[in-house]
C-alpha positions in Angstrom: 0.0 0.0 0.0 1.3 3.4 -0.9 1.8 6.0 1.9 0.1 9.4 1.6 2.1 12.1 0.0 2.1 14.2 3.2 3.7 11.4 5.1 6.4 10.9 2.4 7.2 14.6 2.5 8.1 14.3 6.2 11.0 11.9 5.3 12.3 13.3 2.1 15.2 15.7 1.8 14.1 19.2 1.1 15.9 22.1 -0.5 15.5 25.6 0.9 15.7 28.8 -1.2 15.2 32.4 -0.1 13.2 34.7 -2.3 13.1 38.5 -2.0 9.7 40.1 -2.0 9.1 43.8 -2.3 5.8 45.3 -1.2 4.8 48.9 -2.0 2.9 50.5 0.9 1.6 53.9 -0.2 -0.1 54.5 3.2 3.2 54.2 5.1 3.6 57.8 6.3 5.4 57.7 9.7 8.1 55.8 11.6 5.4 54.0 13.6 4.1 52.6 10.3 7.5 51.2 9.6 7.7 49.5 12.9 4.2 48.1 12.6 4.9 46.7 9.1 8.1 45.1 10.2 6.5 43.5 13.2 3.6 42.2 11.2 5.8 40.7 8.5 8.2 39.2 11.0 5.3 37.4 12.6 4.4 35.8 9.3 5.6 32.2 8.9 8.5 31.7 6.5 9.7 35.3 6.7 13.4 35.4 7.5 14.3 39.1 7.3 12.3 42.3 6.8 13.5 45.9 6.1 11.0 48.7 5.5 11.7 52.2 4.3 9.6 55.2 4.9 11.6 57.1 2.2 10.6 54.6 -0.6 7.4 53.4 1.1 8.4 49.8 0.5 9.0 46.8 2.6 11.5 44.1 1.5 11.0 40.7 2.9 13.2 37.6 2.5 11.0 34.5 2.5 12.1 30.9 2.9 10.6 28.6 0.2 10.8 24.8 0.0 11.9 23.4 -3.4 10.9 19.9 -4.2 12.2 18.4 -7.4 11.1 15.2 -9.1 14.5 13.6 -8.2 13.6 14.1 -4.5 10.5 11.9 -4.7 10.8 8.3 -3.5 10.0 5.6 -6.1 6.7 4.9 -4.5 5.4 8.3 -5.5 6.6 8.2 -9.1 3.7 8.4 -11.6 2.4 4.9 -12.4 2.8 3.6 -16.0 0.1 1.6 -17.7 0.9 -2.1 -18.1 -1.1 -4.8 -19.8 -1.3 -8.3 -18.5 -3.1 -9.9 -21.4 
């Protein structure tokens, strides 16, 4: 019996990558806004680092992403091929 994909993902090696995300916040008008944006983004899962700028009215966040390639999948999760037994 094949195990569910979620169980298999617990035991397979995962690759991590960081992605930079820039968010434009036009309503950021004071230093308290910068602090609030930084705190809110840091409390978000997967966010590694945040830097907000009042001057540019942007927040830059570095987000951790999981990369799963086909080569990481165990053989039991490979797509089945049709076989004939006639």
